[in-house]
C-alpha positions in Angstrom: 11.5 0.4 0.3 10.4 -3.1 1.2 7.6 -4.2 3.5 8.6 -7.3 5.4 5.3 -9.2 6.0 3.9 -12.7 5.6 0.9 -11.3 3.8 0.7 -11.4 0.0 -0.3 -7.9 -0.8 -1.0 -8.6 -4.5 -3.4 -11.5 -4.3 -6.9 -11.2 -2.9 -8.3 -13.9 -0.7 -10.0 -16.5 -2.9 -12.7 -17.7 -0.5 -13.8 -14.3 0.7 -16.8 -12.6 -1.0 -15.9 -9.8 -3.3 -18.3 -7.4 -1.5 -16.9 -8.1 1.9 -16.2 -4.6 3.3 -13.6 -5.8 5.8 -11.4 -6.8 2.9 -11.8 -3.4 1.3 -10.9 -1.8 4.6 -7.7 -4.0 4.9 -6.7 -3.0 1.4 -7.4 0.7 2.1 -5.3 0.5 5.3 -2.4 -1.0 3.4 -2.6 1.8 0.8 -2.8 4.5 3.5 0.3 3.1 5.1 2.2 3.1 1.8 1.1 6.6 1.0 2.1 7.8 4.5 5.6 6.4 4.0 5.9 8.1 0.6 4.8 11.5 2.1 7.0 11.1 5.2 10.1 10.5 3.2 9.1 13.0 0.5 9.4 10.3 -2.2 6.9 12.1 -4.3 9.3 15.1 -4.9 12.0 15.1 -7.4 15.3 14.1 -5.8 17.6 15.5 -8.5 17.1 18.6 -10.6 17.8 18.7 -14.3 20.8 20.6 -15.4 
């Protein structure tokens, strides 16, 4: 699964204070979105069983 956005999800903003709660909320929203996709598609369950 790929997310098509212009945002770099793996690098924090350099000129924003570390304790800025709005940045923490943005990061949390991104994680919640990814977790929701995983749960909706049942990607956390085993797709193939061992034989």
